[in-house]
KOLROVEX-72120 format. One record per residue: residue number from 0; residue in one letter; chain; x, y, z of N, C-alpha, C in turn. Coordinates in steps of 0.02 Angstrom, whole numbers, plus 50000, padded with zeros to 5 digits. Atoms other than C-alpha are relative to their C-alpha. Example, Ala and Ser with C-alpha at 12.3 -4.5 7.8 and 13.67 -1.06 7.14 Angstrom:
tido nr=0&rest=A&kette=A&n_u=50045&n_v=49941&n_w=50000&ca_u=50615&ca_v=49775&ca_w=50390&c_u=50045&c_v=50060&c_w=50000
tido nr=1&rest=S&kette=A&n_u=49958&n_v=49941&n_w=49997&ca_u=50684&ca_v=49947&ca_w=50357&c_u=49961&c_v=50055&c_w=50037
END
This chain:
tido nr=0&rest=M&kette=A&n_u=50053&n_v=49957&n_w=49963&ca_u=47502&ca_v=51094&ca_w=48342&c_u=49944&c_v=49949&c_w=50028
tido nr=1&rest=P&kette=A&n_u=50065&n_v=50032&n_w=49977&ca_u=47377&ca_v=50999&ca_w=48454&c_u=49946&c_v=50043&c_w=49992
tido nr=2&rest=L&kette=A&n_u=50061&n_v=49982&n_w=50022&ca_u=47203&ca_v=51026&ca_w=48410&c_u=49975&c_v=50065&c_w=50052
tido nr=3&rest=D&kette=A&n_u=50010&n_v=49951&n_w=49949&ca_u=47189&ca_v=51116&ca_w=48574&c_u=50017&c_v=50086&c_w=49994
tido nr=4&rest=N&kette=A&n_u=49963&n_v=49933&n_w=50010&ca_u=47278&ca_v=51270&ca_w=48502&c_u=49957&c_v=50040&c_w=49945
tido nr=5&rest=I&kette=A&n_u=50036&n_v=49972&n_w=50064&ca_u=47150&ca_v=51295&ca_w=48353&c_u=49948&c_v=50018&c_w=50041
tido nr=6&rest=E&kette=A&n_u=50059&n_v=49965&n_w=49977&ca_u=47024&ca_v=51414&ca_w=48378&c_u=49933&c_v=49948&c_w=49998
tido nr=7&rest=P&kette=A&n_u=50075&n_v=50039&n_w=49983&ca_u=46838&ca_v=51334&ca_w=48449&c_u=49967&c_v=50002&c_w=49944
tido nr=8&rest=E&kette=A&n_u=50047&n_v=49983&n_w=50042&ca_u=46751&ca_v=51410&ca_w=48305&c_u=50033&c_v=49950&c_w=49945
tido nr=9&rest=I&kette=A&n_u=49980&n_v=50054&n_w=50065&ca_u=46868&ca_v=51315&ca_w=48163&c_u=50001&c_v=49949&c_w=50010
tido nr=10&rest=L&kette=A&n_u=50020&n_v=50082&n_w=49972&ca_u=46848&ca_v=51146&ca_w=48263&c_u=49936&c_v=49989&c_w=50000
tido nr=11&rest=G&kette=A&n_u=50074&n_v=50011&n_w=50009&ca_u=46667&ca_v=51178&ca_w=48264&c_u=49982&c_v=49995&c_w=49916
tido nr=12&rest=F&kette=A&n_u=50002&n_v=49987&n_w=50067&ca_u=46665&ca_v=51220&ca_w=48080&c_u=50014&c_v=49931&c_w=49974
tido nr=13&rest=V&kette=A&n_u=49962&n_v=50057&n_w=50025&ca_u=46777&ca_v=51068&ca_w=48037&c_u=49944&c_v=49936&c_w=50033
tido nr=14&rest=D&kette=A&n_u=50034&n_v=50061&n_w=49975&ca_u=46665&ca_v=50940&ca_w=48147&c_u=49922&c_v=50015&c_w=49969
tido nr=15&rest=Q&kette=A&n_u=50071&n_v=49990&n_w=50040&ca_u=46491&ca_v=51016&ca_w=48052&c_u=50015&c_v=49993&c_w=49945
tido nr=16&rest=Y&kette=A&n_u=49994&n_v=49991&n_w=50087&ca_u=46554&ca_v=51028&ca_w=47870&c_u=50057&c_v=49948&c_w=49980
tido nr=17&rest=I&kette=A&n_u=49941&n_v=50029&n_w=50030&ca_u=46721&ca_v=50937&ca_w=47848&c_u=50020&c_v=49937&c_w=50033
tido nr=18&rest=E&kette=A&n_u=49989&n_v=50069&n_w=49966&ca_u=46689&ca_v=50757&ca_w=47894&c_u=50055&c_v=49953&c_w=49952
tido nr=19&rest=Q&kette=A&n_u=49959&n_v=50024&n_w=50033&ca_u=46796&ca_v=50707&ca_w=47753&c_u=50036&c_v=50040&c_w=49947
tido nr=20&rest=F&kette=A&n_u=49957&n_v=49951&n_w=50037&ca_u=46928&ca_v=50771&ca_w=47632&c_u=49945&c_v=50013&c_w=49930
tido nr=21&rest=A&kette=A&n_u=50047&n_v=49978&n_w=50047&ca_u=46795&ca_v=50761&ca_w=47485&c_u=49959&c_v=50044&c_w=50016
tido nr=22&rest=C&kette=A&n_u=50035&n_v=49937&n_w=49965&ca_u=46698&ca_v=50889&ca_w=47595&c_u=50052&c_v=50058&c_w=49992
tido nr=23&rest=W&kette=A&n_u=49954&n_v=49934&n_w=50015&ca_u=46840&ca_v=51002&ca_w=47600&c_u=50019&c_v=50025&c_w=49936
tido nr=24&rest=D&kette=A&n_u=49996&n_v=49982&n_w=50068&ca_u=46873&ca_v=50998&ca_w=47419&c_u=49945&c_v=50037&c_w=49974
tido nr=25&rest=V&kette=A&n_u=50067&n_v=49975&n_w=50017&ca_u=46686&ca_v=51020&ca_w=47380&c_u=49981&c_v=50070&c_w=50030
tido nr=26&rest=F&kette=A&n_u=50006&n_v=49937&n_w=49974&ca_u=46664&ca_v=51163&ca_w=47487&c_u=50042&c_v=50059&c_w=49993
tido nr=27&rest=A&kette=A&n_u=49959&n_v=49945&n_w=50021&ca_u=46811&ca_v=51251&ca_w=47451&c_u=49994&c_v=50011&c_w=49929
tido nr=28&rest=Y&kette=A&n_u=50017&n_v=49997&n_w=50072&ca_u=46770&ca_v=51222&ca_w=47268&c_u=49948&c_v=50060&c_w=49977
tido nr=29&rest=F&kette=A&n_u=50055&n_v=49948&n_w=50000&ca_u=46606&ca_v=51315&ca_w=47287&c_u=50006&c_v=50064&c_w=50030
tido nr=30&rest=H&kette=A&n_u=50007&n_v=49939&n_w=49959&ca_u=46662&ca_v=51446&ca_w=47406&c_u=50059&c_v=50043&c_w=49952
tido nr=31&rest=E&kette=A&n_u=49958&n_v=49974&n_w=50040&ca_u=46806&ca_v=51492&ca_w=47281&c_u=49976&c_v=50027&c_w=49928
tido nr=32&rest=N&kette=A&n_u=50032&n_v=49990&n_w=50073&ca_u=46693&ca_v=51490&ca_w=47124&c_u=49920&c_v=50019&c_w=50007
tido nr=33&rest=P&kette=A&n_u=50075&n_v=49998&n_w=49980&ca_u=46513&ca_v=51547&ca_w=47206&c_u=49948&c_v=50012&c_w=49956
tido nr=34&rest=D&kette=A&n_u=50063&n_v=49984&n_w=50043&ca_u=46420&ca_v=51591&ca_w=47045&c_u=50003&c_v=49957&c_w=49959
tido nr=35&rest=I&kette=A&n_u=50011&n_v=50064&n_w=50053&ca_u=46444&ca_v=51420&ca_w=46954&c_u=49949&c_v=49966&c_w=50036
tido nr=36&rest=E&kette=A&n_u=50044&n_v=50044&n_w=49984&ca_u=46318&ca_v=51310&ca_w=46942&c_u=50006&c_v=49936&c_w=49943
tido nr=37&rest=K&kette=A&n_u=49978&n_v=50047&n_w=50037&ca_u=46365&ca_v=51131&ca_w=46883&c_u=49963&c_v=49942&c_w=50031
tido nr=38&rest=Q&kette=A&n_u=50023&n_v=50071&n_w=49982&ca_u=46321&ca_v=50937&ca_w=46880&c_u=50050&c_v=49967&c_w=50034
tido nr=39&rest=S&kette=A&n_u=49948&n_v=50034&n_w=49945&ca_u=46412&ca_v=50812&ca_w=46996&c_u=50042&c_v=49986&c_w=49953
tido nr=40&rest=S&kette=A&n_u=49940&n_v=50031&n_w=50032&ca_u=46508&ca_v=50739&ca_w=46852&c_u=50043&c_v=50058&c_w=49982
tido nr=41&rest=D&kette=A&n_u=49968&n_v=49954&n_w=50012&ca_u=46575&ca_v=50905&ca_w=46805&c_u=50048&c_v=50035&c_w=50062
tido nr=42&rest=I&kette=A&n_u=49976&n_v=49967&n_w=49928&ca_u=46613&ca_v=50965&ca_w=46985&c_u=50048&c_v=49935&c_w=50019
tido nr=43&rest=A&kette=A&n_u=49950&n_v=50044&n_w=49982&ca_u=46700&ca_v=50790&ca_w=47009&c_u=50070&c_v=50010&c_w=49960
tido nr=44&rest=I&kette=A&n_u=49939&n_v=49991&n_w=50041&ca_u=46811&ca_v=50826&ca_w=46859&c_u=50042&c_v=50061&c_w=50027
tido nr=45&rest=D&kette=A&n_u=49967&n_v=49920&n_w=49980&ca_u=46851&ca_v=51013&ca_w=46924&c_u=50045&c_v=49971&c_w=50065
tido nr=46&rest=V&kette=A&n_u=49977&n_v=50010&n_w=49932&ca_u=46894&ca_v=50944&ca_w=47100&c_u=50043&c_v=49941&c_w=49992
tido nr=47&rest=G&kette=A&n_u=49962&n_v=50055&n_w=50012&ca_u=46979&ca_v=50785&ca_w=47032&c_u=49994&c_v=49940&c_w=50049
tido nr=48&rest=R&kette=A&n_u=50024&n_v=50076&n_w=49966&ca_u=46878&ca_v=50653&ca_w=47126&c_u=49939&c_v=49958&c_w=49944
tido nr=49&rest=R&kette=A&n_u=50065&n_v=50027&n_w=50032&ca_u=46750&ca_v=50526&ca_w=47060&c_u=49937&c_v=50024&c_w=50018
tido nr=50&rest=A&kette=A&n_u=50052&n_v=49972&n_w=49994&ca_u=46583&ca_v=50580&ca_w=47041&c_u=49952&c_v=49953&c_w=50074
tido nr=51&rest=T&kette=A&n_u=50045&n_v=50027&n_w=49959&ca_u=46523&ca_v=50437&ca_w=47151&c_u=50021&c_v=50009&c_w=50075
tido nr=52&rest=A&kette=A&n_u=49973&n_v=49991&n_w=49943&ca_u=46625&ca_v=50490&ca_w=47289&c_u=49986&c_v=50083&c_w=50023
tido nr=53&rest=I&kette=A&n_u=50028&n_v=49920&n_w=49989&ca_u=46560&ca_v=50681&ca_w=47277&c_u=49927&c_v=49995&c_w=50011
tido nr=54&rest=E&kette=A&n_u=50077&n_v=49994&n_w=49995&ca_u=46382&ca_v=50649&ca_w=47263&c_u=49959&c_v=49992&c_w=50059
tido nr=55&rest=P&kette=A&n_u=50022&n_v=49991&n_w=49927&ca_u=46350&ca_v=50607&ca_w=47451&c_u=50020&c_v=50059&c_w=50032
tido nr=56&rest=V&kette=A&n_u=49983&n_v=49928&n_w=49975&ca_u=46446&ca_v=50761&ca_w=47483&c_u=49940&c_v=50045&c_w=49985
tido nr=57&rest=L&kette=A&n_u=50041&n_v=49948&n_w=50025&ca_u=46337&ca_v=50859&ca_w=47384&c_u=49928&c_v=50011&c_w=50024
tido nr=58&rest=E&kette=A&n_u=50056&n_v=50030&n_w=49972&ca_u=46187&ca_v=50786&ca_w=47439&c_u=49997&c_v=50023&c_w=50090
tido nr=59&rest=R&kette=A&n_u=49979&n_v=49971&n_w=49931&ca_u=46245&ca_v=50833&ca_w=47630&c_u=49979&c_v=50073&c_w=50015
tido nr=60&rest=F&kette=A&n_u=50009&n_v=49924&n_w=49995&ca_u=46276&ca_v=51002&ca_w=47589&c_u=49938&c_v=50024&c_w=49979
tido nr=61&rest=V&kette=A&n_u=50054&n_v=49970&n_w=50017&ca_u=46118&ca_v=51025&ca_w=47504&c_u=49955&c_v=50006&c_w=50072
tido nr=62&rest=E&kette=A&n_u=50032&n_v=49987&n_w=49934&ca_u=46030&ca_v=50976&ca_w=47678&c_u=50023&c_v=50043&c_w=50052
tido nr=63&rest=Q&kette=A&n_u=49980&n_v=49943&n_w=49946&ca_u=46146&ca_v=51088&ca_w=47771&c_u=49993&c_v=50060&c_w=49965
tido nr=64&rest=G&kette=A&n_u=50016&n_v=49923&n_w=50029&ca_u=46093&ca_v=51239&ca_w=47653&c_u=50064&c_v=50023&c_w=49993
tido nr=65&rest=V&kette=A&n_u=49947&n_v=49969&n_w=50042&ca_u=46268&ca_v=51261&ca_w=47585&c_u=49992&c_v=49991&c_w=49930
tido nr=66&rest=L&kette=A&n_u=50014&n_v=50010&n_w=50065&ca_u=46218&ca_v=51207&ca_w=47420&c_u=49917&c_v=49989&c_w=49979
tido nr=67&rest=S&kette=A&n_u=50066&n_v=49998&n_w=50024&ca_u=46054&ca_v=51216&ca_w=47316&c_u=50004&c_v=49943&c_w=49949
tido nr=68&rest=R&kette=A&n_u=50011&n_v=50047&n_w=50049&ca_u=46001&ca_v=51077&ca_w=47195&c_u=49946&c_v=50016&c_w=49949
tido nr=69&rest=D&kette=A&n_u=50055&n_v=49992&n_w=50048&ca_u=45902&ca_v=51106&ca_w=47041&c_u=49993&c_v=49934&c_w=49956
tido nr=70&rest=T&kette=A&n_u=50004&n_v=50064&n_w=50038&ca_u=45831&ca_v=50953&ca_w=46957&c_u=49945&c_v=50011&c_w=49942
tido nr=71&rest=E&kette=A&n_u=50059&n_v=49999&n_w=50068&ca_u=45744&ca_v=50950&ca_w=46775&c_u=49987&c_v=49930&c_w=50001
tido nr=72&rest=E&kette=A&n_u=50009&n_v=50069&n_w=50024&ca_u=45660&ca_v=50788&ca_w=46728&c_u=50044&c_v=49977&c_w=49954
tido nr=73&rest=G&kette=A&n_u=49952&n_v=50038&n_w=50044&ca_u=45770&ca_v=50661&ca_w=46664&c_u=50071&c_v=50042&c_w=49986
tido nr=74&rest=E&kette=A&n_u=49926&n_v=49957&n_w=50008&ca_u=45932&ca_v=50780&ca_w=46684&c_u=50035&c_v=49992&c_w=50061
tido nr=75&rest=E&kette=A&n_u=49973&n_v=50011&n_w=49927&ca_u=46071&ca_v=50762&ca_w=46818&c_u=49986&c_v=50066&c_w=50024
tido nr=76&rest=P&kette=A&n_u=50017&n_v=49918&n_w=49968&ca_u=46037&ca_v=50898&ca_w=46950&c_u=50070&c_v=50041&c_w=49986
tido nr=77&rest=M&kette=A&n_u=49960&n_v=49931&n_w=50003&ca_u=46136&ca_v=51067&ca_w=46954&c_u=50001&c_v=50009&c_w=50078
tido nr=78&rest=Y&kette=A&n_u=49973&n_v=49983&n_w=49925&ca_u=46228&ca_v=51119&ca_w=47115&c_u=50014&c_v=50076&c_w=49979
tido nr=79&rest=R&kette=A&n_u=49985&n_v=49942&n_w=49995&ca_u=46249&ca_v=51295&ca_w=47167&c_u=50013&c_v=50028&c_w=50075
tido nr=80&rest=Y&kette=A&n_u=49983&n_v=49967&n_w=49940&ca_u=46328&ca_v=51390&ca_w=47314&c_u=49950&c_v=50022&c_w=50020
tido nr=81&rest=K&kette=A&n_u=50065&n_v=49969&n_w=49982&ca_u=46195&ca_v=51443&ca_w=47430&c_u=50014&c_v=50024&c_w=50079
tido nr=82&rest=A&kette=A&n_u=49979&n_v=50003&n_w=49941&ca_u=46284&ca_v=51452&ca_w=47597&c_u=50000&c_v=50077&c_w=50028
tido nr=83&rest=P&kette=A&n_u=50016&n_v=49937&n_w=49964&ca_u=46224&ca_v=51591&ca_w=47718&c_u=50058&c_v=50038&c_w=49996
tido nr=84&rest=A&kette=A&n_u=49948&n_v=49946&n_w=49989&ca_u=46336&ca_v=51751&ca_w=47755&c_u=50044&c_v=49956&c_w=50053
tido nr=85&rest=G&kette=A&n_u=49954&n_v=50019&n_w=49938&ca_u=46387&ca_v=51663&ca_w=47928&c_u=50038&c_v=49946&c_w=49985
tido nr=86&rest=V&kette=A&n_u=49960&n_v=50060&n_w=50003&ca_u=46446&ca_v=51505&ca_w=47855&c_u=50046&c_v=50004&c_w=49939
tido nr=87&rest=R&kette=A&n_u=49942&n_v=49979&n_w=50042&ca_u=46539&ca_v=51596&ca_w=47711&c_u=50051&c_v=50022&c_w=50043
tido nr=88&rest=H&kette=A&n_u=49978&n_v=49975&n_w=49960&ca_u=46614&ca_v=51692&ca_w=47841&c_u=50055&c_v=49945&c_w=50050
tido nr=89&rest=E&kette=A&n_u=49963&n_v=50057&n_w=49946&ca_u=46668&ca_v=51529&ca_w=47954&c_u=50045&c_v=49967&c_w=49934
tido nr=90&rest=M&kette=A&n_u=49963&n_v=50030&n_w=50037&ca_u=46733&ca_v=51452&ca_w=47787&c_u=50062&c_v=50049&c_w=49978
tido nr=91&rest=D&kette=A&n_u=49953&n_v=49960&n_w=50016&ca_u=46843&ca_v=51609&ca_w=47747&c_u=50052&c_v=49988&c_w=50064
tido nr=92&rest=A&kette=A&n_u=49969&n_v=50007&n_w=49948&ca_u=46908&ca_v=51588&ca_w=47921&c_u=50030&c_v=49916&c_w=50008
tido nr=93&rest=F&kette=A&n_u=49966&n_v=50061&n_w=49994&ca_u=46938&ca_v=51396&ca_w=47908&c_u=50053&c_v=49994&c_w=49938
tido nr=94&rest=L&kette=A&n_u=49953&n_v=50009&n_w=50045&ca_u=47026&ca_v=51419&ca_w=47736&c_u=50078&c_v=50051&c_w=50025
tido nr=95&rest=A&kette=A&n_u=49944&n_v=49951&n_w=49971&ca_u=47141&ca_v=51571&ca_w=47824&c_u=50049&c_v=49942&c_w=50052
tido nr=96&rest=A&kette=A&n_u=49971&n_v=50051&n_w=49957&ca_u=47181&ca_v=51436&ca_w=47961&c_u=50031&c_v=49947&c_w=49980
tido nr=97&rest=T&kette=A&n_u=49963&n_v=50059&n_w=50021&ca_u=47240&ca_v=51305&ca_w=47850&c_u=50050&c_v=50032&c_w=49945
tido nr=98&rest=R&kette=A&n_u=49925&n_v=49978&n_w=50031&ca_u=47379&ca_v=51431&ca_w=47768&c_u=50056&c_v=49977&c_w=50040
tido nr=99&rest=D&kette=A&n_u=49942&n_v=50009&n_w=49956&ca_u=47467&ca_v=51403&ca_w=47921&c_u=50020&c_v=49919&c_w=50013
tido nr=100&rest=R&kette=A&n_u=49990&n_v=50060&n_w=50008&ca_u=47553&ca_v=51235&ca_w=47903&c_u=49979&c_v=49953&c_w=50061
tido nr=101&rest=T&kette=A&n_u=50009&n_v=50048&n_w=49927&ca_u=47547&ca_v=51172&ca_w=48079&c_u=49928&c_v=50000&c_w=50016
tido nr=102&rest=T&kette=A&n_u=50069&n_v=50015&n_w=49981&ca_u=47358&ca_v=51207&ca_w=48100&c_u=49976&c_v=49960&c_w=49939
tido nr=103&rest=R&kette=A&n_u=50010&n_v=50043&n_w=50054&ca_u=47345&ca_v=51129&ca_w=47917&c_u=49996&c_v=49921&c_w=50029
tido nr=104&rest=L&kette=A&n_u=50000&n_v=50059&n_w=49975&ca_u=47416&ca_v=50979&ca_w=47978&c_u=49956&c_v=49963&c_w=50057
tido nr=105&rest=A&kette=A&n_u=50060&n_v=50014&n_w=49953&ca_u=47304&ca_v=50973&ca_w=48138&c_u=49937&c_v=49976&c_w=49970
tido nr=106&rest=I&kette=A&n_u=50049&n_v=50013&n_w=50023&ca_u=47165&ca_v=50990&ca_w=48045&c_u=49990&c_v=49924&c_w=49952
tido nr=107&rest=V&kette=A&n_u=50004&n_v=50066&n_w=50055&ca_u=47213&ca_v=50856&ca_w=47912&c_u=49995&c_v=49934&c_w=50055
tido nr=108&rest=S&kette=A&n_u=49990&n_v=50050&n_w=49951&ca_u=47254&ca_v=50741&ca_w=48058&c_u=49921&c_v=49990&c_w=50045
tido nr=109&rest=K&kette=A&n_u=50075&n_v=50015&n_w=49986&ca_u=47076&ca_v=50768&ca_w=48126&c_u=49961&c_v=49965&c_w=49947
tido nr=110&rest=V&kette=A&n_u=50047&n_v=50012&n_w=50048&ca_u=46989&ca_v=50729&ca_w=47970&c_u=50038&c_v=49923&c_w=49979
tido nr=111&rest=L&kette=A&n_u=49983&n_v=50068&n_w=50030&ca_u=47098&ca_v=50567&ca_w=47925&c_u=49973&c_v=49953&c_w=50073
tido nr=112&rest=Q&kette=A&n_u=50030&n_v=50050&n_w=49948&ca_u=47044&ca_v=50501&ca_w=48113&c_u=49927&c_v=50000&c_w=49978
tido nr=113&rest=R&kette=A&n_u=50072&n_v=50002&n_w=50002&ca_u=46868&ca_v=50541&ca_w=48074&c_u=49991&c_v=49954&c_w=49910
tido nr=114&rest=E&kette=A&n_u=50002&n_v=50043&n_w=50067&ca_u=46890&ca_v=50463&ca_w=47882&c_u=50009&c_v=49919&c_w=50027
tido nr=115&rest=A&kette=A&n_u=49977&n_v=50061&n_w=49971&ca_u=46969&ca_v=50301&ca_w=47976&c_u=49937&c_v=49973&c_w=50046
tido nr=116&rest=R&kette=A&n_u=50045&n_v=50036&n_w=49945&ca_u=46817&ca_v=50286&ca_w=48108&c_u=49943&c_v=49986&c_w=49942
tido nr=117&rest=R&kette=A&n_u=50055&n_v=50007&n_w=50028&ca_u=46710&ca_v=50278&ca_w=47958&c_u=50004&c_v=49924&c_w=49951
tido nr=118&rest=L&kette=A&n_u=49985&n_v=50065&n_w=50036&ca_u=46801&ca_v=50131&ca_w=47872&c_u=49977&c_v=49938&c_w=50034
END
């Protein structure tokens, strides 16, 4: 399925939030566990990635208003899901779209291309 057949809202969401696969993993993790509050090292374990790989993603999502960060002096920051209702709705639509194999493959291709440009 070419990207032309994917809803523009889904592509816009991918462009804004899913810069790399780590973003997809972290966003989905918090979306599916909206009440958790964890440190980056614990989040990394839960999503199966290194903390160094997800820390920039966590900070990016804090800047975008998807996550909040609470920092106690001398402690590792704690992250919590705080995406506004509209963004949560967009994530629901994104996850629903990725249930279709053809759509998922087209989105994976787009993310791979973005990741290749970063290298």
